[in-house]
Every structure is written in structure tokens, then in C-alpha cells.
C-alpha positions in Angstrom: 3.1 1.5 -18.1 4.8 2.9 -15.0 5.2 0.8 -11.9 5.1 1.8 -8.3 7.1 0.2 -5.5 5.0 0.3 -2.3 6.4 -0.5 1.1 4.4 -0.9 4.3 6.2 1.2 6.9 3.8 0.9 9.9 2.0 -1.9 11.5 -1.7 -2.7 10.7 -2.5 -3.6 14.3 -5.3 -1.5 15.7 -6.1 0.0 12.3 -9.7 0.2 10.9 -10.8 -2.9 9.0 -11.1 -1.0 5.7 -7.4 0.1 6.0 -6.3 -3.4 6.7 -8.3 -4.7 3.7 -6.8 -2.0 1.5 -3.3 -3.0 2.5 -4.0 -6.6 2.0 -5.4 -5.9 -1.5 -2.0 -4.4 -2.4 -0.3 -7.5 -1.1 1.0 -5.8 2.1 0.6 -8.0 5.1 3.4 -7.0 7.6 5.7 -4.0 8.0 8.7 -4.0 5.7 7.0 -5.9 3.0 7.2 -4.4 -0.5 5.2 -4.9 -3.7 5.3 -3.5 -7.2 2.0 -2.4 -8.6 0.9 -0.7 -11.8 0.5 3.1 -11.6 -3.2 3.4 -12.4 -6.2 5.1 -10.9 -7.2 2.1 -8.8 -3.7 1.8 -7.2 -3.5 5.6 -6.6 -6.8 5.5 -4.7 -5.6 2.6 -2.5 -2.4 4.4 -1.8 -4.3 7.6 -0.9 -6.4 5.7 1.6 -3.4 4.3 3.5 -0.8 7.0 2.6 0.1 7.4 6.3 1.2 3.7 6.5 3.1 3.3 3.2 6.1 4.7 1.3 5.8 4.9 -2.4 8.6 5.2 -5.0 9.0 4.6 -8.8 10.0 1.1 -9.6 
């Protein structure tokens, strides 16, 4: 299965609680932190919700 490398590029300060919760569920807690997640429907939905805060590349 393909993997996605997700990096938080912007701060979560002042963001709505649902966006903060989505970032935390991906393991992103502060700017610059990177996680590798499986490329599936659930992960794609989370990325879509916070696409303006993250950078996504193939792992």
C-alpha cells in the first residue's frame, strides 16, 4: 500500500477545534512535524479538511 508523508506547515493556534483534532489524529502537533500515513480514504479525507495547513508528498 502507498504511504503519504504529511508535514504540518502552519500553526494550529486560532484554528477551529475540528481542524486541531484532525491534525492531532494524524499525529501533527506543531509546525514542522512530519508523519507517514497510509494512503487510504480516511487519510485522504483528513488531508482534505486541513489541506491549507499541510504539505503532502509520496513517502
